[in-house]
C-alpha positions in Angstrom: 0.0 0.0 0.0 1.4 3.4 -1.0 0.2 6.5 0.8 0.0 9.6 -1.3 -0.4 13.2 -0.1 -3.0 15.4 -1.8 -3.6 19.0 -0.8 -6.0 21.9 -1.1 -5.5 25.6 -0.3 -7.7 28.7 -0.2 -5.8 31.8 -1.1 -6.9 34.7 -3.3 -5.0 34.8 -6.6 -5.5 35.3 -10.3 -5.3 32.6 -12.9 -6.6 31.7 -16.4 -9.9 30.1 -17.2 -11.3 28.3 -20.2 -13.7 25.7 -21.4 -14.0 23.0 -24.0 -13.2 24.1 -27.6 -15.7 21.7 -29.2 -18.7 22.9 -27.3 -20.4 21.2 -24.4 -20.8 17.5 -24.2 -24.3 17.9 -22.8 -26.1 21.2 -22.9 -26.4 22.8 -19.5 -23.8 20.6 -17.9 -20.2 21.6 -17.0 -18.1 22.4 -20.0 -14.4 22.4 -19.0 -14.2 25.1 -16.4 -17.6 26.6 -17.1 -19.9 25.3 -14.4 -23.3 23.7 -15.1 -26.5 25.7 -15.4 -28.4 25.0 -12.2 -31.7 26.2 -10.7 -31.3 29.1 -8.3 -33.1 29.7 -5.0 -33.5 32.7 -2.8 -31.5 32.9 0.5 -33.4 34.3 3.4 -33.5 34.7 7.2 -33.4 31.7 9.5 -36.6 29.7 9.6 -35.9 28.8 13.2 -34.7 31.6 15.6 -31.4 31.4 17.5 -31.7 29.5 20.8 -31.2 31.5 24.0 -27.9 30.9 25.6 -29.3 28.9 28.5 -30.8 26.2 26.2 -28.8 23.4 24.8 -29.5 22.4 21.2 -29.9 18.9 19.9 -27.9 17.5 17.0 -28.5 14.9 14.3 -25.3 14.3 12.4 -25.9 12.2 9.3 -23.0 10.7 7.4 -24.0 9.0 4.2 -21.9 6.4 2.4 -20.3 7.2 -1.0 -22.5 10.2 -1.4 -20.8 12.5 -3.9 -20.9 16.2 -4.4 -23.4 15.9 -7.4 -25.7 13.4 -5.8 -28.4 16.1 -5.0 -31.3 17.0 -7.2 -30.7 20.7 -6.9 -27.2 20.3 -8.3 -28.4 18.8 -11.5 -29.7 20.7 -14.5 -33.5 20.7 -15.0 -35.2 17.9 -16.9 -37.7 18.1 -19.8 -40.4 19.7 -17.6 -38.0 22.5 -16.7 -38.7 22.0 -13.0 -37.5 18.7 -11.8 -33.9 17.4 -11.8 -32.6 15.7 -15.0 -30.7 13.2 -12.7 -30.8 12.6 -9.0 -34.2 12.8 -7.4 -33.9 14.1 -3.8 -36.8 16.3 -2.9 -36.3 16.0 0.9 -32.5 16.8 0.7 -33.4 19.7 -1.6 -35.9 21.0 1.0 -33.2 20.7 3.7 -30.8 22.7 1.6 -33.3 25.5 1.1 -34.0 25.5 4.8 -30.4 25.6 5.9 -26.9 26.4 4.7 -24.9 24.4 2.1 -21.1 24.4 1.7 -19.7 24.0 -1.8 -16.1 23.7 -1.0 -16.2 20.9 1.5 -13.8 17.9 1.5 -14.1 14.4 3.1 -11.6 11.6 2.7 -10.7 9.1 0.0 -12.4 6.1 1.6 -15.1 5.1 4.2 -13.2 4.3 7.4 -11.0 7.3 7.1 -13.9 9.7 6.6 -15.7 8.3 9.7 -12.6 8.5 11.9 -12.1 12.1 10.8 -15.7 13.2 11.6 -15.9 11.3 14.9 -12.6 12.6 16.3 -12.3 16.1 14.7 -8.8 15.1 13.7 -6.9 14.2 10.5 -7.5 10.5 10.3 -3.7 9.6 10.0 -3.2 11.2 13.4 -5.6 8.7 15.0 -4.2 5.4 13.9 -6.7 5.1 11.1 -5.2 4.8 7.6 -7.4 2.6 5.4 -10.5 0.4 5.2 -8.7 -2.9 5.9 -5.2 -4.1 6.7 -6.0 -3.5 10.4 -6.1 0.3 9.9 -9.8 0.9 9.9 -10.0 1.4 13.7 -8.5 4.4 15.6 -6.8 4.5 18.9 -8.8 4.0 22.1 -7.1 7.1 23.5 -8.9 9.2 20.9 -12.1 10.9 22.2 -15.1 10.6 19.9 -17.9 12.9 19.2 -19.9 10.8 21.6 -17.3 11.2 24.4 -17.0 15.0 24.0 -20.8 15.5 24.0 -21.3 13.2 27.0 -18.8 15.4 28.9 -21.0 18.3 27.9 -24.1 16.7 29.5 -25.6 15.1 26.4 -27.2 11.7 25.9 -25.6 10.2 22.8 -26.7 7.6 20.3 -25.3 5.9 17.2 -27.4 4.3 14.4 -26.1 2.4 11.4 -22.7 1.7 10.0 -19.5 1.6 12.1 -16.4 1.1 10.1 -13.9 2.0 12.8 -13.2 -1.4 14.5 -15.4 -4.4 15.1 -13.3 -5.9 17.9 -14.2 -5.5 21.6 -13.5 -2.0 22.9 -13.6 -0.4 19.5 -17.4 -0.8 18.9 -19.7 2.2 19.2 -21.2 1.3 22.6 -17.7 1.4 24.0 -16.8 4.7 22.4 -19.0 7.3 23.9 -22.5 6.4 22.8 -25.2 5.7 25.4 -27.4 4.0 22.8 -26.2 2.1 19.7 -27.9 0.1 17.0 -25.4 -1.6 14.8 -26.8 -3.5 11.8 -25.4 -6.6 10.1 -23.8 -5.1 7.0 -25.6 -4.8 3.7 -28.6 -6.8 5.0 -31.5 -4.4 3.9 -34.4 -6.5 5.2 -35.1 -7.8 8.7 -31.7 -7.0 9.9 -30.3 -8.8 12.9 -28.8 -5.8 14.7 -26.7 -5.4 17.8 -28.3 -3.1 20.3 -25.6 -2.0 22.7 -23.8 -5.2 21.8 -26.7 -7.7 22.1 -28.3 -9.2 19.1 -31.9 -8.1 18.3 -33.9 -9.3 15.3 -35.6 -6.3 13.7 -38.4 -6.4 11.2 -38.7 -4.2 8.1 -36.3 -2.4 5.9 -33.0 -1.6 7.6 -32.9 2.2 7.2 -36.5 2.8 8.1 -36.1 0.5 11.1 -33.1 2.5 12.3 -35.0 5.8 11.8 -38.0 4.4 13.7 -35.7 3.6 16.7 -34.0 7.0 16.4 -37.3 8.8 16.6 -38.3 6.8 19.7 -34.9 7.7 21.3 -35.5 11.4 20.7 -39.1 11.2 22.0 -37.8 9.5 25.2 -35.1 12.2 25.7 -37.7 14.9 25.1 -39.7 13.6 28.0 -36.6 13.5 30.1 -35.7 17.0 28.9 -32.3 15.7 28.0 -30.3 17.2 25.0 -29.3 14.6 22.5 -26.5 14.0 20.0 -27.3 11.4 17.3 -24.8 10.1 14.9 -26.6 8.3 12.0 -24.4 6.5 9.5 -26.7 4.8 6.9 -25.4 2.2 4.4 -27.0 4.3 1.7 -25.8 4.9 -0.9 -22.9 2.4 -0.9 -23.2 -0.3 -3.5 -23.6 -3.9 -2.5 -20.1 -5.5 -2.5 -19.5 -8.4 -5.0 -20.5 -11.7 -3.5 -23.1 -10.4 -1.1 -26.7 -11.1 -2.0 -28.9 -8.2 -3.1 -32.4 -8.6 -1.6 -33.9 -6.3 -4.3 -32.4 -8.5 -7.0 -31.8 -12.0 -5.7 -30.8 -13.4 -9.1 -28.6 -10.5 -10.1 -25.3 -11.0 -11.8 -23.1 -10.4 -8.8 -20.0 -12.1 -10.2 -20.0 -9.6 -13.1 -21.0 -6.8 -10.8 -23.5 -5.5 -13.4 -25.9 -2.7 -12.7 -28.7 -5.1 -11.9 -26.9 -6.3 -8.7 -24.7 -3.4 -7.8 -27.2 -1.3 -5.8 -30.2 -1.8 -3.5 -32.7 -0.4 -6.0 -36.1 -2.1 -5.7 -39.3 -1.0 -7.1 -41.2 1.3 -7.1 -38.3 3.7 -7.0 -36.7 2.4 -10.1 -39.8 2.9 -12.1 -40.4 6.3 -10.5 -36.9 7.5 -11.5 -37.2 6.0 -15.0 -40.5 7.7 -15.6 -39.2 11.1 -14.3 -36.3 11.0 -16.8 -38.3 10.2 -19.9 -38.0 12.7 -22.7 -34.3 13.3 -22.4 -32.3 13.3 -25.7 -30.5 10.1 -24.8 -31.6 7.1 -22.7 -30.2 7.1 -19.2 -27.5 4.5 -18.4 -28.7 1.6 -16.2 -25.9 2.2 -13.7 -27.1 5.8 -13.2 -30.8 4.8 -13.1 -30.3 2.2 -10.5 -28.1 4.4 -8.3 -30.6 7.2 -8.5 -33.3 4.7 -7.5 -31.3 3.8 -4.4 -30.8 7.5 -3.7 -34.5 8.2 -4.2 -35.4 5.4 -1.7 -33.0 6.8 0.9 -34.2 10.4 0.3 -37.7 9.1 1.2 -36.3 7.6 4.4 -34.6 10.9 5.3 -38.0 12.5 4.8 -39.4 10.3 7.5 -36.7 11.6 9.9 -37.1 15.2 8.9 -40.8 15.0 9.3 -40.5 13.5 12.8 -38.2 16.3 13.9 -40.5 19.0 12.4 -43.6 17.4 14.2 -42.1 17.9 17.6 -42.1 21.6 18.8 -39.1 20.9 21.0 -37.0 19.2 18.3 -38.1 21.5 15.5 -37.0 24.6 17.5 -33.7 23.2 18.9 -32.2 20.7 16.5 -29.3 21.1 14.1 -29.3 18.6 11.3 -25.9 18.1 9.7 -25.8 16.1 6.4 -22.6 15.0 4.8 -20.7 11.9 3.5 -17.6 9.8 4.3 -16.1 10.2 0.8 -17.1 11.1 -2.7 -18.9 9.2 -5.4 -17.9 5.7 -6.5 -18.4 5.8 -10.3 -18.6 2.6 -12.3 -15.6 2.5 -14.6 -17.7 1.4 -17.6 -19.6 4.7 -17.8 -19.0 6.6 -21.0 -18.0 10.3 -20.7 -21.6 11.3 -21.5 -23.1 9.2 -18.7 -20.4 10.1 -16.3 -21.2 13.7 -16.8 -24.9 12.9 -16.3 -23.9 11.5 -12.9 -21.5 14.3 -12.1 -22.8 17.5 -13.8 -20.0 19.6 -12.1 -17.5 17.9 -14.3 -15.2 16.9 -11.5 -12.4 14.4 -12.2 -11.6 11.3 -10.3 -13.8 9.3 -7.9 -13.6 7.0 -4.9 -12.0 4.2 -7.0 -10.2 6.1 -9.7 -7.5 8.8 -9.7 -6.6 7.9 -13.2 -8.9 10.5 -14.7 -6.5 13.2 -13.4 -3.5 11.4 -14.8 -4.8 10.8 -18.3 -7.0 13.9 -18.9 -4.9 16.6 -17.2 -1.3 15.4 -17.1 -1.7 13.6 -20.4 0.2 10.5 -19.1 -0.6 6.8 -19.1 -2.0 5.8 -15.7 -0.4 2.6 -14.7 -2.4 1.9 -11.5 -5.5 2.9 -9.7 -6.0 4.5 -6.4 -8.6 6.4 -4.3 -8.2 10.1 -4.8 -9.0 13.1 -6.9 -11.6 15.8 -6.4 -14.5 13.5 -7.2 -13.4 11.2 -4.4 -12.9 13.9 -1.8 -15.3 16.7 -2.4 -18.8 16.0 -0.9 -21.9 17.9 0.1 -22.3 19.5 3.5 -25.7 20.9 4.6 -26.5 22.3 8.0 -29.9 23.4 9.1 -31.1 24.5 12.6 -31.6 27.4 15.0 -30.3 30.7 13.6 -29.0 29.2 10.4 -29.9 31.4 7.4 -32.3 29.6 5.0 -30.9 28.8 1.6 -27.5 30.3 2.2 -24.5 29.0 0.3 -20.8 29.3 1.4 -17.7 28.4 -0.5 -15.5 28.5 2.6 -12.9 25.7 2.6 -13.9 23.1 5.2 -13.5 19.4 5.8 -14.8 16.6 8.0 -12.6 17.3 10.9 -14.4 20.7 11.3 -17.7 19.2 12.2 -17.0 18.0 15.7 -15.4 21.4 16.8 -18.5 23.1 15.4 -21.0 20.9 17.2 -19.0 21.2 20.4 -19.0 25.0 20.2 -22.7 25.2 19.5 -23.3 22.9 22.4 -21.1 24.8 24.8 -18.8 21.8 25.2 -15.8 24.1 25.4 -17.1 25.6 28.6 -16.8 22.2 30.4 -13.2 21.8 29.2 -13.9 18.4 27.5 -11.0 16.0 27.3 -9.7 15.1 23.8 -6.6 15.1 21.6 -5.9 18.4 19.9 -8.4 18.8 17.1 -7.2 19.3 13.5 -10.5 20.8 12.6 -11.8 24.3 13.3 -15.3 25.4 14.2 -17.3 27.1 11.5 -20.1 28.1 13.9 -19.2 31.7 13.0 -20.6 31.1 9.5 -23.9 29.6 10.6 -25.5 33.0 11.3 -26.9 35.7 9.1 -24.0 37.7 7.7 -21.4 35.3 9.0 -17.9 36.0 7.7 -14.7 34.0 7.5 -12.0 34.5 10.0 -8.4 35.0 9.0 -7.6 31.3 9.2 -10.6 30.3 7.1 -9.6 32.8 4.5 -6.0 31.4 4.1 -6.0 27.8 4.9 -4.2 24.6 3.8 -5.7 21.2 4.2 -4.1 17.8 3.6 -5.2 14.2 3.4 -3.8 10.8 2.3 -4.9 9.1 -0.9 -4.3 5.4 -1.3 -2.9 3.4 -4.1 -1.4 -0.1 -4.6 1.5 1.2 -6.7 4.6 3.1 -5.7 5.0 4.3 -9.2 1.9 6.5 -8.9 3.7 8.7 -6.4 5.4 10.8 -9.0 2.2 11.3 -10.9 0.4 12.5 -7.9 3.2 14.9 -7.1 2.5 16.4 -10.5 -1.1 16.7 -9.6 -0.1 18.6 -6.4 2.3 21.0 -8.1 0.7 21.5 -11.5 -3.0 21.1 -11.0 -3.3 23.2 -8.0 -6.9 23.1 -6.7 -9.4 25.8 -5.9 -7.5 28.8 -4.6 -10.6 30.8 -3.8 -13.5 32.4 -5.7 -11.5 35.6 -6.5 -9.2 33.9 -9.0 -12.0 32.4 -11.1 -14.4 34.9 -12.5 -16.6 32.2 -14.0 -17.2 30.7 -10.6 -15.6 27.4 -11.4 -14.2 25.4 -8.5 -13.2 22.2 -10.2 -9.7 20.9 -10.5 -9.2 20.8 -14.2 -6.5 21.6 -16.7 -8.2 24.9 -17.6 -7.7 26.0 -14.0 -4.0 25.3 -13.8 -1.9 28.0 -12.3 0.9 29.0 -14.7 4.3 30.7 -14.6 5.9 32.2 -11.6 2.7 32.4 -9.6 2.4 28.6 -10.0 6.0 28.1 -9.0 5.5 30.2 -5.9 2.4 28.4 -4.8 4.0 25.0 -5.5 6.9 26.0 -3.2 4.4 27.1 -0.5 2.6 23.8 -0.9 5.8 21.8 -0.6 6.7 23.6 2.6 3.3 23.2 4.1 3.1 19.5 3.2 6.4 18.8 4.8 5.4 20.5 8.0 2.1 18.7 8.1 3.7 15.3 7.5 6.2 15.9 10.2 3.5 16.9 12.6 1.5 13.7 11.8 4.5 11.5 12.4 5.0 13.2 15.8 1.5 12.2 16.9 1.4 9.4 19.5 -1.3 7.5 17.7 -0.3 7.8 14.1 0.2 4.5 12.2 -0.6 2.5 15.4 -2.7 -0.6 14.8 -5.4 -1.7 17.4 -4.5 -3.3 20.7 -7.1 -6.0 21.0 -9.0 -6.0 24.3 -9.5 -9.4 25.8 -12.4 -9.4 28.2 -13.2 -5.7 27.7 -15.9 -4.7 30.2 -16.5 -8.3 31.0 -17.0 -9.4 27.4 -16.9 -13.2 27.1 -15.7 -13.2 23.5 -12.9 -11.5 21.8 -12.0 -11.5 18.1 -8.3 -11.1 17.4 -8.3 -10.0 13.8 -5.1 -11.1 12.0 -5.2 -8.0 9.7 -4.2 -6.1 12.9 -0.8 -7.7 12.8 2.0 -5.3 13.9 4.7 -7.6 12.6 4.9 -10.5 10.2 7.5 -12.2 8.0 8.3 -9.8 5.2 8.8 -11.2 1.7 6.8 -14.3 1.9 3.7 -12.9 3.7 1.2 -10.1 3.1 -2.2 -8.8 4.4 -4.9 -9.9 2.0 -8.0 -7.8 2.8 -8.8 -9.0 6.3 -6.5 -12.0 6.2 -2.9 -12.8 6.7 -1.5 -15.4 4.2 1.0 -18.0 5.4 3.2 -19.6 2.7 6.2 -21.4 4.2 7.5 -22.7 7.5 8.8 -19.9 9.7 6.1 -17.4 8.6 4.7 -15.6 11.6 2.2 -12.8 12.4 1.9 -11.0 15.7 -0.9 -8.8 17.1 -1.0 -6.8 20.4 -3.5 -7.5 23.1 -4.5 -6.2 26.6 -6.0 -8.9 28.9 -8.7 -7.5 31.2 -10.3 -10.9 32.0 -7.8 -13.5 33.2 -8.6 -17.2 33.1 -9.0 -20.1 30.6 -10.1 -19.3 27.1 -11.1 -21.5 24.2 -9.1 -20.7 21.1 -10.6 -21.0 17.7 -8.9 -20.2 14.4 -11.0 -19.0 11.5 -9.4 -19.4 8.1 -9.6 -20.1 4.4 -7.4 -22.6 2.7 -6.7 -24.8 -0.3 -4.4 -27.6 0.9 -4.1 -30.3 -1.7 -3.3 -32.8 1.1 -0.5 -30.7 2.6 -1.5 -29.9 6.2 0.0 -26.8 7.9 0.9 -27.0 11.6 0.9 -23.8 13.6 2.0 -22.6 17.1 0.2 -19.7 18.8 2.5 -18.0 21.4 1.2 -15.5 24.0 3.5 -13.3 26.0 5.9 -10.4 25.9 7.8 -10.0 22.7 11.1 -11.0 24.4 9.4 -14.2 25.8 8.1 -15.2 22.4 11.5 -14.6 20.8 13.2 -16.7 23.5 10.7 -19.5 23.1 9.6 -19.2 26.8 6.1 -17.8 26.2 2.8 -19.7 26.7 2.1 -21.6 23.5 -0.5 -23.8 21.9 0.0 -26.0 18.8 -2.6 -26.9 16.2 -3.0 -28.2 12.7 -5.4 -27.0 10.0 -7.0 -29.8 8.0 -9.9 -28.5 6.0 -10.2 -26.8 2.7 -12.4 -23.8 2.0 -13.8 -21.4 4.6 -13.6 -23.1 8.0 -12.7 -22.9 11.7 -10.5 -25.0 13.9 -10.9 -25.6 17.6 -7.3 -25.4 18.9 -7.8 -26.0 22.7 -7.5 -23.7 25.7 -5.1 -21.0 26.8 -4.7 -19.6 30.3 -4.3 -15.8 30.1 -3.1 -13.6 32.9 -4.3 -10.0 33.4 -1.9 -7.5 31.8 -0.8 -4.3 33.4 -2.5 -1.2 31.9 -0.5 0.1 29.0 1.7 -3.0 28.8 0.0 -5.2 26.2 1.2 -8.7 25.3 1.6 -10.2 21.8 -0.2 -13.1 20.3 2.0 -14.6 17.5 0.9 -17.2 15.1 3.7 -19.1 13.4 3.6 -21.7 10.6 5.9 -24.5 12.0 5.7 -27.2 9.3 3.7 -28.5 6.3 3.1 -32.2 6.4 2.0 -34.6 3.6 -1.3 -36.2 4.6 -0.4 -39.5 2.9 2.8 -40.4 4.7 3.2 -37.7 7.4 6.5 -36.4 6.0 7.3 -32.7 6.2 7.8 -30.7 3.1 10.4 -27.9 3.2 8.0 -25.4 1.6 4.6 -25.1 0.1 4.4 -26.6 -3.5 5.1 -24.5 -6.5 1.4 -24.7 -7.2 0.4 -21.1 -6.4 -3.2 -22.2 -5.7 -2.1 -23.7 -2.4 -2.8 -21.2 0.3 -3.7 -20.7 4.0 -5.4 -17.4 4.9 -6.1 -16.8 8.6 -8.6 -14.1 9.4 -9.4 -14.3 13.1 -8.4 -15.9 16.4 -11.5 -16.1 18.5 -11.0 -16.3 22.3 -14.0 -17.3 24.4 -13.8 -17.1 28.2 -14.4 -20.6 29.7 -14.6 -20.4 33.5 -15.9 -24.0 33.7 -12.8 -25.5 32.1 -10.3 -27.3 34.3 -7.0 -28.9 33.0 -7.3 -32.7 33.0 -3.8 -33.6 34.2 -1.1 -32.2 36.4 2.0 -33.2 34.4 3.1 -29.8 33.0 6.1 -31.2 31.0 3.9 -33.9 29.5 1.3 -31.4 28.5 3.9 -29.3 26.7 5.4 -32.3 25.0 2.0 -33.5 23.7 1.4 -30.1 22.2 4.8 -29.8 20.6 5.3 -30.1 16.9 9.0 -29.7 16.5 12.1 -31.2 18.2 13.1 -27.9 19.7 9.7 -27.5 21.3 9.8 -31.0 22.7 13.2 -30.3 24.1 12.0 -27.2 25.7 9.2 -29.1 27.4 11.6 -31.1 29.4 13.5 -28.2 30.8 13.6 -27.5 34.5 11.0 -26.2 36.9 11.8 -22.6 36.3 9.7 -22.7 33.2 6.8 -24.8 34.6 4.6 -21.8 35.3 4.9 -20.7 31.7 4.1 -24.2 30.5 1.1 -24.6 32.7 -0.8 -22.4 30.3 -0.2 -24.7 27.3 -3.0 -27.2 26.6 -2.8 -29.8 23.9 -5.1 -29.3 21.0 -5.5 -32.7 19.5 -9.1 -33.7 18.9 -9.0 -36.6 21.4 -7.5 -34.6 24.2 -9.8 -31.7 23.5 -12.8 -34.0 23.8 -11.6 -35.7 27.0 -10.7 -32.4 28.6 -13.9 -30.6 27.7 -16.5 -30.2 30.4 -19.3 -31.5 28.1 -17.1 -34.1 26.3 -17.8 -32.9 22.8 -15.3 -33.4 20.0 -13.3 -30.5 18.5 -15.3 -30.9 15.3 -18.6 -30.9 17.1 -17.6 -27.8 19.0 -16.8 -26.0 15.7 -20.0 -26.9 13.9 -22.3 -26.6 16.9 -25.0 -24.0 17.2 -23.5 -21.2 19.3 -24.6 -21.2 22.9 -26.9 -18.4 23.9 -28.7 -18.0 20.6 -31.9 -16.1 21.4 -35.0 -18.2 21.5 -36.8 -15.5 19.5 -34.8 -16.4 16.5 -36.3 -19.9 16.4 -39.7 -18.2 15.8 -38.5 -15.7 13.2 -40.6 -15.6 10.1 -39.7 -13.6 7.0 -43.4 -13.6 6.0 -44.3 -11.1 8.8 -44.1 -7.5 7.6 -42.2 -4.8 9.4 -43.7 -2.8 12.2 -42.8 0.8 12.6 -44.1 2.4 15.8 -42.8 5.9 15.5 -42.8 6.8 11.8 -45.4 6.5 9.0 -43.7 5.0 6.0 -44.8 6.5 2.6 -46.8 4.3 0.2 -43.7 3.9 -1.9 -41.7 2.6 1.1 -44.5 0.2 2.0 -44.7 -1.1 -1.6 -41.0 -1.5 -1.7 -40.9 -3.6 1.5 -43.7 -5.8 0.1 -41.8 -6.5 -3.1 -38.4 -7.0 -1.4 -39.9 -9.3 1.2 -41.5 -11.5 -1.5 -38.2 -11.8 -3.4 -36.2 -12.5 -0.3 -38.8 -15.0 0.9 -38.4 -17.0 -2.3 -34.6 -16.9 -1.9 -34.8 -17.9 1.8 -37.0 -21.0 1.0 -34.4 -22.1 -1.6 -31.6 -21.7 0.9 -33.5 -23.6 3.6 -34.4 -26.4 1.2 -30.7 -26.8 0.2 -29.6 -26.6 3.8 -32.1 -29.2 4.9 -31.0 -31.6 2.2 -27.4 -31.1 3.1 -28.1 -31.6 6.8 -30.3 -34.6 6.3 -27.6 -36.2 4.1 -24.9 -35.5 6.6 -26.6 -36.3 9.9 -30.0 -37.7 9.2 -31.9 -34.5 9.9 -31.5 -31.5 12.1 -33.2 -29.8 15.0 -35.2 -26.5 14.7 -32.4 -24.7 16.5 -29.8 -26.1 14.0 -32.0 -25.1 11.1 -32.4 -21.6 12.5 -28.7 -21.3 12.9 -27.9 -22.5 9.4 -30.4 -20.0 8.0 -28.7 -17.2 10.0 -25.3 -18.3 8.6 -26.7 -18.1 5.1 -28.2 -14.7 5.6 -25.4 -13.0 7.4 -22.3 -15.0 6.2 -21.3 -16.2 9.6 -19.0 -19.2 9.5 -18.6 -22.1 11.9 -16.6 -21.9 15.1 -18.5 -19.1 16.8 -18.9 -21.0 20.0 -21.2 -18.5 21.7 -23.8 -16.1 20.2 -21.8 -13.0 20.9 -19.7 -10.8 18.7 -20.2 -13.2 15.8 -17.5 -13.0 13.3 -18.1 -13.0 9.5 -15.3 -14.3 7.3 -14.7 -13.1 3.8 -16.5 -14.8 0.9 -14.4 -17.1 -1.3 -13.1 -16.7 -3.9 -13.4 -13.0 -4.1 -12.6 -12.6 -0.4 -14.8 -9.5 -0.1 -15.7 -8.8 3.6 -18.9 -7.3 4.7 -16.8 -5.1 7.0 -14.7 -4.0 4.0 -15.9 -0.9 2.3 -14.5 -1.2 -1.2 
């Protein structure tokens, strides 16, 4: 992974302008540096008066997913009727824009997890330990204060609803990070989602986003009765496409492998027909990708309308609530779109998108782009709309802002500064000064430099991005461009000595920023996994969080670590809060061809592991495909605060299943692989070791001569060896309190599965107690439910045949669990119904927790 710096600056200057020489590609849309022709609206005084200083406002902060700058109806040219949008259909978002203030020069981040970390902490995401969507860098340090933490300190009750892409291990989840209330859905399951409410699984009914909004409204009503100010962070899955390999409930038979437009988005009827009808009469037919994306967007705009209506219906909420609407990153544009249809999706004419920086390279620098990466204006520039008390209606500002500015602004409006809230130094700056009639920029806002990191897989792209930074200098303020263009295009290049001067200033500022990021205590730090956090029984130790692994032969593959030859190792850091015996389960994918890999898991300080004196547990993986292996038990001791231990997994040997002989290396056949995703630790207070001979225990678990020799050492090492428990199937069975085999333990229904799930029926419609879904939403749910019910019956039938063939039938509990596994992509080896871990889907290895 190569990290590339991109930058923006707002400074008054003078530069050239221009537009396409051959005329506009589409009449009314952007033409080079000439902006599109859009409908105008009148700015006016605030629709809600400023609150008195003694009253605390409420906040609803909404962060959409992959919502680009142009994904608003008002920012599209008018359609054939001259009134409605010729593209995106968002009447409720349009209404919010006219009731509040919109910011046209607002920047997010290149990808999902980074944008969320930046908004939640008020800090540049690289400063927090967050760097990417996967590779163990999606979380941010536990020493970072979130928006929830800050607002709790200011006397607020806080709530989170929706996506959370900043850590799915214990301690990093939203209910542990400053939110009193949290509803976390299973990812990309748009119907009857099995959500986690403050960590506990609850089966919901209905469409995912309306179900979240229904609970959100109930939360606000309860806090209104308690006269308690609220902060809500709502992170919908809209309008992110459905990742390849994950079923689309609106199109169960879609071509997911080809990732065609029919399966890419959640776009059920009647919204698809509504959008298609609205766009009839245009000179050219609308591309199916755009149609289906706009249908998804229209659906979610309807959902937002339910939320906005609920706020407006309450005098308390209507008079005291700020609504903030933004995104995590910019648009994700299908690479197959022609220039015509791309411009239809992005009327502003911006270049680049979430998945493609190459547009910059080819169309502006006139070079061949040899790799892809997340970056460019289309990936970074997003909407920001703020409505609430004292905010001028319909106002528009081109002040340069970014995601890190939202938390300082919310905190200032809430009076959080007066309580001296504890947090790391914010990168962002409050823009509360702009949210009033006649608000003007301060000196820093007038002359500001912002930086972010863009991501690529190729080091060779660095030189090209450097050219983007130094030649294609972005928006330097409205004074330099008399035609009002803000896009980063060739016609807006800064030429001559002025360009050289600005490039030098850029270079100096970038070097300072990078040095400051490196000096941060949390930058580039991966998670420290919390074992037994707040009495949690289950801990997922994600292998992608490895802080060290064998270079050259190993790599992080999405959320996996690949092991290729004996000696390969990967180590993660962990803090143990709950001492005692823990079951150890390895979740993995493999293709073994009869060559079985043997591993050793060592637990202790780094020096102990290197010396071979750490607690260890040996196991062998024997299955192909996506599977889990019960390894045995480990005794973990509580660790001192701030002094984590390491868990290191090492490939010891590869044995031929036919004769047991070891092979020196994996075969040349590159299709042989072992990918480990997770080590699942389950506290087991009932477990008791079955024998007292410590040296014998160690020898039984040894897989190499050196380990066996160590097992016979003197009594000085006995306490270390007491924690090692053999992992063979026979010993695991005899040692187990309930005498089940290792295989049975892996495939069994997790203990503690709620009884209510045995009676779940997809045929029952959703029940919304606090909102009134529109007729379109009701029709949509009916159609989606019918399609998903058909798919579910097919899955159940196949599962029943498989189970019957394998074991002569299955219980109702087993059938319910297999259906859950099919719906939510949970593998075997869970053990208990808590913090269930979903592996990636083979062969694409696309994780639900991976925002691509």
